[in-house]
C-alpha positions in Angstrom: 0.0 0.0 0.0 1.2 3.5 -0.8 1.2 5.9 2.1 2.1 9.1 0.2 2.0 10.9 -3.1 4.9 12.2 -5.0 3.9 15.7 -6.1 6.2 15.7 -9.2 6.6 19.5 -9.1 2.9 20.4 -9.4 1.3 22.9 -7.0 -0.2 21.3 -3.9 -3.6 22.1 -2.7 -2.0 23.9 0.3 -0.7 26.6 -2.1 -4.0 27.0 -3.8 -6.6 29.6 -2.8 -9.3 29.0 -0.2 -11.9 28.3 -2.8 -9.7 25.7 -4.6 -8.9 24.0 -1.3 -12.6 23.9 -0.4 -13.5 22.4 -3.8 -10.7 19.8 -3.5 -11.8 18.7 -0.1 -15.4 18.6 -1.0 -14.7 16.5 -4.1 -12.4 14.2 -2.2 -14.7 13.4 0.7 -17.8 13.2 -1.5 -16.0 10.6 -3.6 -14.9 8.8 -0.5 -18.5 8.7 0.7 -19.7 7.5 -2.7 -17.0 4.8 -2.7 -18.0 3.5 0.7 -21.6 3.4 -0.4 -20.6 1.5 -3.5 -18.7 -1.0 -1.3 -21.8 -1.5 0.9 -24.0 -2.1 -2.2 -21.6 -4.4 -3.8 -21.0 -6.4 -0.6 -24.7 -6.8 -0.1 -25.0 -8.1 -3.7 -22.1 -10.6 -3.2 -23.5 -11.9 0.0 -26.8 -12.6 -1.8 -25.3 -14.2 -4.9 -22.2 -16.1 -3.5 -22.7 -18.8 -0.9 -20.7 -19.5 2.2 -19.9 -23.0 1.0 -18.5 -21.6 -2.3 -16.1 -19.3 -0.4 -15.0 -21.7 2.2 -14.8 -24.5 -0.4 -12.5 -22.4 -2.5 -10.3 -21.5 0.5 -10.3 -25.0 1.8 -9.0 -26.6 -1.4 -5.5 -25.4 -0.6 -3.6 -24.4 2.6 -2.4 -21.4 0.6 -5.9 -20.3 -0.6 -6.2 -17.3 1.8 -2.5 -16.5 1.3 -3.1 -16.4 -2.5 -6.1 -14.1 -2.1 -4.1 -11.8 0.2 -1.2 -11.6 -2.2 -3.6 -11.1 -5.1 -5.2 -8.3 -3.2 -1.8 -6.6 -2.7 -1.1 -6.8 -6.4 -4.5 -5.4 -7.4 -4.2 -2.8 -4.6 -0.8 -1.6 -6.0 -2.1 -1.6 -9.5 -5.3 0.3 -8.6 -3.4 3.0 -6.8 -0.9 3.3 -9.6 -3.7 3.8 -12.1 -5.6 6.2 -9.8 -2.5 8.5 -9.5 -2.1 9.0 -13.3 -2.6 12.6 -14.0 -3.1 12.3 -17.7 -6.4 10.5 -17.5 -9.2 11.0 -15.0 -11.0 8.0 -16.5 -8.1 5.8 -15.5 -8.2 7.3 -12.0 -11.8 6.3 -11.6 -11.0 2.8 -13.1 -8.4 2.3 -10.4 -10.8 3.4 -7.7 -13.5 1.1 -9.0 -11.0 -1.8 -9.2 -10.0 -1.2 -5.6 -13.6 -1.1 -4.4 -14.3 -4.4 -6.1 -11.2 -6.1 -4.6 -12.1 -4.9 -1.1 -15.6 -6.3 -1.5 -14.3 -9.8 -2.3 -11.7 -9.6 0.4 -14.3 -8.9 3.1 -16.5 -11.8 2.1 -14.7 -14.6 4.1 -14.9 -12.5 7.3 -18.6 -11.8 6.9 -19.4 -15.5 6.2 -17.2 -16.6 9.1 -19.1 -14.2 11.5 -22.4 -15.4 10.1 -21.5 -19.0 10.7 -20.2 -18.3 14.2 -22.7 -15.8 15.5 -25.8 -16.1 13.2 -27.1 -13.7 10.6 -28.8 -11.2 13.0 -25.7 -10.7 15.2 -23.5 -10.5 12.1 -25.6 -7.6 10.8 -25.6 -5.9 14.1 -21.8 -6.3 14.4 -21.3 -4.9 10.9 -23.4 -1.8 11.8 -21.5 -1.3 15.0 -18.1 -1.7 13.3 -19.1 0.7 10.6 -20.3 3.4 13.0 -17.1 3.1 15.1 -14.9 3.2 12.0 -16.6 6.3 10.7 -16.4 8.0 14.1 -12.6 7.3 14.4 -11.9 8.4 10.9 -14.1 11.5 11.2 -12.5 12.5 14.4 -8.9 12.1 13.2 -9.6 13.8 9.9 -11.3 16.7 11.6 -8.4 17.1 13.9 -6.0 17.4 11.0 -8.2 19.6 8.8 -9.1 22.1 11.6 -5.6 22.4 13.0 -3.7 22.2 9.7 -1.0 20.0 11.4 1.6 18.2 9.3 2.0 14.5 10.2 4.6 13.7 7.6 6.9 12.5 10.5 4.7 9.4 10.8 5.6 8.0 7.5 8.7 5.9 8.5 6.8 4.6 11.6 3.8 3.6 9.4 6.1 2.0 6.8 8.0 -0.1 9.3 4.8 -1.1 11.1 3.2 -2.1 7.8 6.1 -4.4 6.9 6.0 -6.0 10.4 2.3 -6.5 10.1 2.6 -8.0 6.6 5.3 -10.4 7.9 3.1 -11.5 10.8 0.0 -11.9 8.6 1.9 -14.1 6.0 3.4 -16.2 8.8 0.0 -16.7 10.4 -1.5 -17.8 7.0 1.4 -20.1 6.2 1.6 -21.8 9.6 -2.1 -21.5 10.5 -1.5 -19.3 13.6 -3.9 -17.0 15.4 -2.7 -13.5 15.8 -5.2 -12.8 18.5 -7.2 -9.7 19.4 -4.2 -7.7 20.5 -2.9 -7.7 16.9 -6.2 -6.2 15.8 -5.8 -3.5 18.5 -2.3 -2.8 17.3 -3.5 -2.5 13.7 -6.3 -0.1 14.7 -3.6 2.1 16.4 -1.4 1.9 13.3 -4.3 2.7 11.0 -5.3 5.7 13.1 -1.7 7.0 12.7 -2.1 6.3 8.9 -5.3 8.3 8.7 -3.6 11.2 10.4 -0.7 11.0 8.0 -2.8 10.5 4.9 -5.2 13.4 5.7 -2.1 15.6 6.3 -0.8 14.5 2.9 -4.1 15.3 1.2 -4.1 18.8 2.9 -0.5 19.7 2.3 0.9 17.8 -0.7 -1.7 16.6 -3.1 -2.3 18.6 -6.3 -5.7 20.1 -6.4 -6.9 18.0 -9.3 -5.9 14.6 -7.8 -9.0 14.2 -5.6 -9.6 10.6 -7.0 -6.2 9.4 -5.8 -6.8 11.2 -2.5 -10.2 9.5 -2.0 -8.7 6.1 -2.9 -5.9 6.5 -0.3 -8.3 7.4 2.4 -10.8 4.7 1.4 -8.2 2.0 1.8 -7.5 3.1 5.4 -11.2 3.4 6.3 -12.0 -0.1 5.0 -9.0 -1.7 6.7 -9.8 0.1 9.9 -13.3 -1.3 9.7 -11.9 -4.8 9.1 -9.9 -4.8 12.3 -12.6 -3.1 14.4 -15.0 -5.8 13.2 -12.5 -8.5 14.3 -12.2 -7.0 17.7 -16.0 -6.7 18.2 -16.4 -10.3 16.9 -13.8 -11.5 19.4 -15.7 -10.0 22.3 -19.1 -11.1 21.0 -17.9 -14.7 20.7 -16.9 -14.6 24.4 -20.5 -13.7 25.5 
């Protein structure tokens, strides 16, 4: 995952006028909201058209099934972000964002089916709603803190980069050796993603060109959905103990 954007000499939104900054932020967050809505609609459609047995059967045919999906997600994620940051074609930017939304929807399917099998459909829906609300509250609070104060969190980049590689190594080891990372790993990921949201919002405010709102929305979207994923896992862990 890319945690920044190379400006390539173009004027950042921070150097634009107040009207241009307001337009850029309005477009970015409107597109982010639309992307999240599209993910919800697509996820609901997939849950109605793909069965739990099909997903678990696919994953169960090989011990590397989930690892393959995870690595495939990384490749598509990188490709989608690379497309979305191409200045020469806004159509390609939207294509990258759409590709990323679709990949996230498929990646979330196993988690939802597992929660449904373990807790039942009603509790799974309630858990999804609670995780969604919490994720939006965390994201909204962190974003508002950066936007209202104008603080620069670029110093977080090396911390996030190192943490991401450590998390990736732990996830791959857990998949290969069928280990459980536990709820504390999810808490650590929520903390890292909170730092990532601070950093990314700062990047959007200070370094993104004013016409790159699609790439900005994609970057924020990736963190919001990943934050939701780990908050969902935490809530599911506590729900399973009741």
